[in-house]
C-alpha positions in Angstrom: -181.4 -59.4 -29.9 -181.7 -58.5 -26.2 -179.7 -60.6 -23.9 -181.8 -59.8 -20.1 -182.4 -62.0 -17.4 -183.3 -61.3 -13.8 -180.1 -61.5 -12.7 -178.2 -59.4 -15.4 -181.0 -56.7 -14.9 -180.5 -56.2 -11.4 -176.3 -55.9 -12.8 -177.6 -53.3 -15.3 -179.4 -51.1 -12.7 -176.4 -51.8 -10.3 -173.8 -50.3 -13.2 -176.5 -47.6 -13.9 -176.3 -46.4 -10.1 -172.3 -46.4 -10.2 -172.7 -44.2 -13.5 -174.9 -41.6 -11.2 -172.1 -41.4 -8.8 -170.2 -38.0 -8.6 -167.1 -38.9 -9.5 -166.1 -42.2 -11.4 -164.1 -44.9 -10.1 -160.4 -45.0 -10.8 -159.3 -48.4 -11.5 -156.6 -50.0 -13.3 -156.4 -53.2 -15.5 -153.2 -54.9 -16.8 -151.6 -57.1 -19.8 -149.1 -59.4 -19.8 -146.7 -57.9 -22.3 -145.5 -54.2 -22.1 -147.3 -53.1 -25.5 -151.2 -52.4 -25.8 -151.6 -54.1 -29.6 -154.3 -53.3 -31.8 -155.5 -57.2 -31.4 -156.5 -56.2 -27.7 -158.7 -52.9 -28.7 -161.8 -54.5 -27.1 -160.4 -55.3 -23.9 -158.2 -51.9 -23.6 -159.3 -49.3 -25.5 -163.2 -49.4 -27.3 -164.7 -50.2 -24.0 -163.9 -46.3 -23.2 -164.1 -45.2 -26.4 -168.0 -46.7 -27.0 -168.6 -45.2 -23.7 -169.8 -48.3 -21.6 -167.0 -48.0 -19.0 -168.1 -44.3 -18.5 -171.5 -45.5 -18.3 -170.7 -47.8 -15.5 -169.0 -45.0 -13.7 -165.6 -46.4 -14.5 -162.1 -44.5 -15.2 -160.1 -47.2 -16.5 -156.3 -47.1 -17.1 -154.1 -49.7 -18.7 -150.8 -50.9 -18.5 -148.3 -53.5 -19.9 -146.5 -56.0 -17.7 -143.2 -58.1 -18.5 -144.9 -61.5 -19.0 -147.9 -63.0 -17.9 -146.0 -64.0 -14.1 -145.3 -60.0 -13.3 -148.8 -59.2 -14.4 -150.4 -62.0 -12.3 -148.4 -60.7 -9.1 -149.7 -57.1 -9.9 -153.1 -58.7 -9.3 -152.3 -60.7 -6.3 -150.9 -57.9 -4.8 -154.1 -55.9 -5.5 -152.2 -53.4 -7.8 -154.7 -54.1 -10.6 -158.4 -54.9 -10.8 -158.3 -57.3 -13.8 -155.4 -58.9 -15.7 -155.7 -60.1 -19.3 -153.0 -62.9 -20.0 -152.1 -66.6 -20.7 -153.8 -69.1 -18.7 -151.3 -71.8 -17.9 -149.1 -69.6 -15.7 -152.9 -68.4 -13.5 -153.6 -72.1 -13.3 -150.3 -73.1 -11.6 -150.5 -69.9 -9.3 -154.0 -71.2 -8.6 -152.8 -74.7 -7.6 -150.4 -73.1 -5.3 -152.9 -71.1 -3.7 -153.0 -67.7 -5.3 -156.1 -66.0 -4.2 -157.6 -65.5 -8.3 -159.7 -66.9 -10.6 -160.5 -66.7 -14.6 -163.8 -64.8 -14.9 -163.8 -64.6 -18.6 -162.2 -66.9 -21.4 -161.7 -64.6 -24.2 -160.7 -67.1 -26.8 -162.9 -69.9 -28.5 -159.5 -71.4 -30.3 -155.9 -71.5 -29.6 -154.0 -68.7 -30.9 -150.8 -69.4 -29.4 -148.1 -71.7 -31.6 -144.7 -71.4 -33.4 -144.0 -70.0 -36.5 -140.6 -69.7 -39.0 -140.0 -67.8 -42.2 -141.8 -69.1 -45.0 -138.3 -69.8 -46.6 -137.2 -71.9 -43.4 -136.0 -75.6 -43.7 -138.2 -76.2 -40.5 -141.4 -77.8 -41.4 -143.1 -79.1 -38.8 -143.0 -78.9 -34.8 -140.6 -81.7 -34.4 -138.1 -79.6 -36.4 -137.4 -76.9 -33.9 -135.1 -79.8 -31.5 -132.0 -78.4 -30.9 -133.3 -74.6 -32.2 -133.3 -71.2 -30.7 -136.8 -69.9 -30.4 -137.9 -66.3 -29.6 -140.8 -65.6 -26.9 -142.3 -62.4 -25.6 -140.2 -62.9 -22.2 -138.6 -65.9 -20.2 -141.6 -65.5 -17.9 -144.4 -65.3 -20.5 -147.1 -67.3 -21.4 -145.5 -68.4 -24.9 -142.5 -69.9 -23.2 -144.7 -72.1 -21.3 -146.7 -73.0 -24.2 -143.7 -73.9 -26.6 -142.6 -76.1 -23.7 -145.6 -77.9 -23.5 -146.0 -78.0 -27.7 -142.5 -79.6 -27.9 -142.9 -81.9 -24.7 -146.0 -83.6 -26.7 -143.3 -84.5 -29.8 -141.1 -85.9 -26.8 -138.6 -82.8 -27.1 -137.5 -82.0 -23.7 -136.7 -78.1 -22.6 -133.0 -78.6 -22.4 -133.2 -79.5 -26.2 -134.4 -76.0 -27.0 -133.2 -72.4 -26.4 -135.6 -69.7 -25.5 -134.8 -66.1 -25.9 -136.9 -63.2 -25.2 -137.7 -60.8 -28.2 -140.5 -58.9 -27.5 -143.5 -59.2 -29.7 -143.0 -56.3 -32.3 -140.0 -55.2 -34.5 -137.3 -56.5 -32.4 -139.1 -60.3 -32.9 -139.7 -60.3 -36.5 -136.1 -58.7 -37.0 -134.6 -61.8 -34.9 -136.5 -64.1 -37.0 -135.6 -62.5 -40.3 -131.7 -62.3 -39.4 -131.3 -65.6 -38.1 -131.2 -64.9 -34.3 -133.9 -67.2 -33.5 -135.1 -69.9 -35.7 -138.7 -69.6 -34.9 -141.1 -67.7 -32.8 -143.7 -68.4 -30.2 -146.2 -65.3 -30.0 -149.8 -65.0 -30.7 -151.2 -65.4 -33.6 -151.9 -61.7 -33.6 -148.4 -60.6 -33.9 -148.0 -62.8 -37.3 -150.7 -61.4 -38.6 -149.3 -57.8 -37.8 -146.2 -59.1 -39.5 -147.3 -60.4 -42.5 -149.3 -57.2 -43.1 -145.7 -55.5 -43.6 -145.0 -58.2 -46.2 -143.1 -61.0 -44.1 -144.1 -64.2 -45.3 -144.4 -66.8 -42.4 -144.9 -70.6 -42.0 -147.6 -71.3 -39.2 -146.6 -74.3 -37.4 -150.2 -74.5 -36.1 -151.2 -78.1 -37.0 -150.0 -79.9 -33.9 -153.0 -82.4 -32.6 -151.7 -80.6 -29.0 -153.3 -77.2 -30.4 -156.3 -78.5 -31.8 -158.3 -79.5 -28.5 -157.1 -76.4 -26.3 -158.9 -73.3 -26.4 -159.0 -72.2 -22.8 -155.8 -70.4 -23.2 -156.1 -66.5 -22.4 -158.2 -64.7 -20.5 -159.1 -62.0 -18.0 -158.3 -62.9 -14.2 -159.7 -60.9 -11.0 -158.5 -61.7 -7.6 -161.1 -63.4 -5.5 -161.4 -60.9 -2.9 -163.1 -58.5 -5.9 -165.2 -61.5 -6.8 -166.6 -61.9 -3.3 -166.8 -58.4 -2.2 -166.8 -56.2 -5.3 -168.8 -57.9 -7.9 -170.2 -54.5 -9.3 -166.7 -53.3 -10.3 -165.9 -56.7 -12.3 -169.4 -56.3 -13.8 -168.8 -52.8 -15.1 -165.3 -54.2 -16.6 -166.5 -57.4 -18.1 -169.8 -55.5 -19.5 -167.5 -53.1 -21.2 -165.3 -55.5 -22.9 -167.9 -57.8 -23.8 -170.0 -54.8 -25.7 -166.5 -54.0 -27.1 -165.8 -57.6 -28.3 -169.2 -57.5 -30.3 -168.7 -54.3 -31.4 -165.5 -55.1 -32.9 -166.5 -58.2 -34.5 -169.0 -55.9 -36.7 -167.2 -52.6 -36.9 -163.2 -53.5 -37.0 -162.3 -50.5 -38.7 -163.8 -48.5 -36.4 -162.2 -50.5 -33.3 -158.6 -49.7 -34.9 -159.8 -46.3 -35.2 -160.7 -45.9 -31.2 -157.6 -48.0 -30.3 -155.4 -45.5 -32.1 -157.0 -42.5 -30.2 -156.0 -43.9 -27.2 -152.4 -45.9 -28.6 -151.2 -43.5 -31.5 -147.7 -45.6 -30.9 -149.8 -48.8 -32.7 -150.6 -46.7 -35.7 -148.3 -47.9 -38.8 -146.3 -44.7 -40.6 -147.2 -43.8 -44.1 -150.1 -44.3 -45.6 -153.1 -43.7 -43.7 -155.5 -46.1 -45.8 -152.7 -49.1 -45.9 -152.3 -48.4 -42.2 -156.0 -49.0 -41.3 -156.6 -51.4 -44.1 -153.6 -53.4 -42.2 -155.0 -52.7 -38.6 -158.2 -53.9 -39.6 -157.0 -56.9 -41.0 -155.2 -58.0 -37.8 -158.4 -57.2 -35.6 -161.0 -58.9 -37.6 -158.6 -61.7 -37.7 -158.5 -61.6 -33.9 -161.9 -61.1 -33.2 -162.6 -64.1 -35.6 -160.8 -66.4 -32.7 -162.9 -64.8 -29.6 -165.9 -66.7 -27.8 -168.1 -63.8 -29.6 -167.3 -65.2 -32.9 -167.0 -68.9 -31.9 -169.6 -69.3 -29.3 -171.7 -65.8 -29.9 -171.0 -65.2 -26.2 -168.2 -63.5 -24.7 -166.1 -65.0 -22.0 -168.1 -68.4 -22.1 -166.4 -71.7 -21.7 -167.1 -74.9 -20.3 -166.0 -77.5 -17.8 -164.8 -80.1 -20.4 -162.6 -77.0 -22.0 -160.9 -76.2 -18.7 -160.4 -79.5 -17.7 -159.0 -80.2 -21.3 -156.1 -77.8 -20.7 -155.6 -78.4 -17.3 -154.9 -82.3 -18.4 -152.8 -81.7 -21.1 -150.5 -79.7 -19.3 -150.6 -81.8 -16.4 -149.6 -84.3 -18.2 -146.7 -82.8 -19.9 -145.4 -81.4 -16.3 -146.3 -77.7 -16.4 -149.1 -77.8 -13.7 -148.5 -79.6 -10.6 -152.0 -80.6 -9.7 -155.5 -80.8 -11.0 -158.0 -78.9 -9.3 -161.7 -79.2 -10.2 -162.5 -76.7 -12.8 -164.2 -74.3 -10.8 -161.2 -73.6 -9.0 -159.6 -72.0 -12.2 -163.0 -70.2 -13.6 -166.1 -68.9 -12.9 -168.9 -68.2 -14.9 -170.9 -65.5 -12.4 -170.2 -62.5 -14.7 -170.8 -64.1 -18.2 -174.8 -63.1 -18.1 -174.1 -59.3 -17.2 -171.0 -59.0 -19.9 -173.8 -60.1 -22.5 -176.4 -58.6 -21.5 -177.2 -56.2 -24.2 -179.9 -54.7 -26.3 -177.5 -55.7 -29.5 -179.2 -53.4 -32.1 -178.6 -50.3 -29.6 -175.1 -51.8 -29.2 -174.1 -51.8 -32.7 -175.7 -48.6 -33.9 -173.0 -46.8 -31.2 -170.8 -43.7 -32.3 -167.4 -44.1 -31.5 -166.1 -41.3 -29.5 -162.5 -40.3 -31.4 
């Protein structure tokens, strides 16, 4: 299958033109947490290892940040070209006039919800009232989501205590040792924990979660959107292609991520490490729009408005702007413009 229109064909020509330049263009993108886990391989490592970014003439470096707020401030300041993080913080910054906009909605379903140990007496979200909850960082999207979720159960912010635990070993250790009663991270973290033998109870049946999929995405500065669309087209074309590739070849996606981020490879038996990493990436990609909608980055006005209205009703957003103030679909066609058979037949660069 080949997805190509006149507009995207022109975009592909522009990308090829950039690739023919003498020197690749150096750019930086960032993530709203300090680590770059396997679950983000389609965004931060696979586009490079598949040759998609180099073919667009891009030399891309990736960095983490201490929460969505700091990551977005780097974007606003022009320090990075693209930010991948949760959307509630971004939407409120847009409400306040920040010159940023979502250029791709990564997920087709909500992946932000709390968990407790399987042995915990906490059975449902309402039981979290008065409890201590671990989040990636106090300024992270996770902190905003748990407040929004609990407010939907009439639990005010003052009736919970949030603790910054990070999203790795420190987080699961805090839960296992009773330093926190629950964790509010992202689904990929829970998948990763359970590959080590930890048994969790996922509190993901809340009505508020079922209708909200516009939860995490890729954001760009409006100046870049207006003045340098070729850059964003190249970045998103690479990420879109990498997402489809990882959907078909998750084990190869893990190997490519390890090549760039060897610290994400579990110690010990290599086969078990690959199986665990593949399970995490496969589960995560199943929530991407490439799996739920067969297109990378796509969303609808109704889905944007559902998140906007829910967060506004719960006091997380100060106003309700039109959906096109938060999201633009102008790069979606280019991000999905592939000869799919040729894409999936590519060999990883390891």
